[in-house]
C-alpha positions, 0 to 999 in steps of 0.5 A: 499499500505504501508503494501505491501511495506515491504513484497514485499521488503523482498520477492525481496531481499530474492528472489535474495538470495534464488533462486540460493540456491535450484535450484541444491540441491543434492537429497542425503541429507538435506543441513545444514548451515555449507555446504553453500559457498557464490556464488555471490553478488546481485546488489541490494544493490549497486543500493539502495546505488546509489538511495538515499535511506536512510539506518535507521537501523536493523530490529527489530529482533522480528518483524514477516514477511511473505515471499515467497521463490521460486525455479528455473525451470527445463529444462529452456532452453527447455521450453523457446525453446518450447515457441519460437517455438510456437510464430514463429509458430504463435500459441497463448494461452496456450503453455504448459499444467499444466500437462507438466509444472509440469511434465517437467519444475517445481521443482521436488518433491525431491527439493521441500521436501528438501526446505520445510525441510530446512525451517522448520528445521530452525524455519520458519512456512510454510503458503502456498505451491503450486501444481507446487512446484515453491514456498513456502510461510513461516513466522517467526521472522526477527531474524529466517529469518536472521539466516536461510539465513545468512543476516541482514535485515535493514529498508530503507526509500525513499520518505516517503516509508519504506521497508526492505532490505538484508544489505548483499548480499549473494547467498549460495548454498550447496556444 
């Protein structure tokens, strides 16, 4: 359980940072780090500061981490409506087929490819991809992850549990 917490905390913190990043990537060119702007802040850092969690310092830059980066759904409102309609008609079971999900709601292959290129060109190693293009697992040192996503990772302790969280709460999107 203690080994799972650092990975889970890093995943959650990066999810709040990265998910808005790639959802609307233009299809014309690969994102460059100079093309990012600050969009919005996460509510995780204020929550941590109010909860009695103790920041015990920066993560070792050489520490190897495994993270999962996810992409936003396409046509999310249409998917929500499809699910609401099915529930209103008392339909149970599988509402959206795998093929329908990939064709209409999962991130498209161009966006997925651009994210893969971004991750690998920033020094991260892809360890797993999913056929629905919803997520990509990568690994790399803490310093590589910090540089790729323009964040600082810190170690925290709460009731004997150790975890990592971004020290900054940035969301970036290509302009």
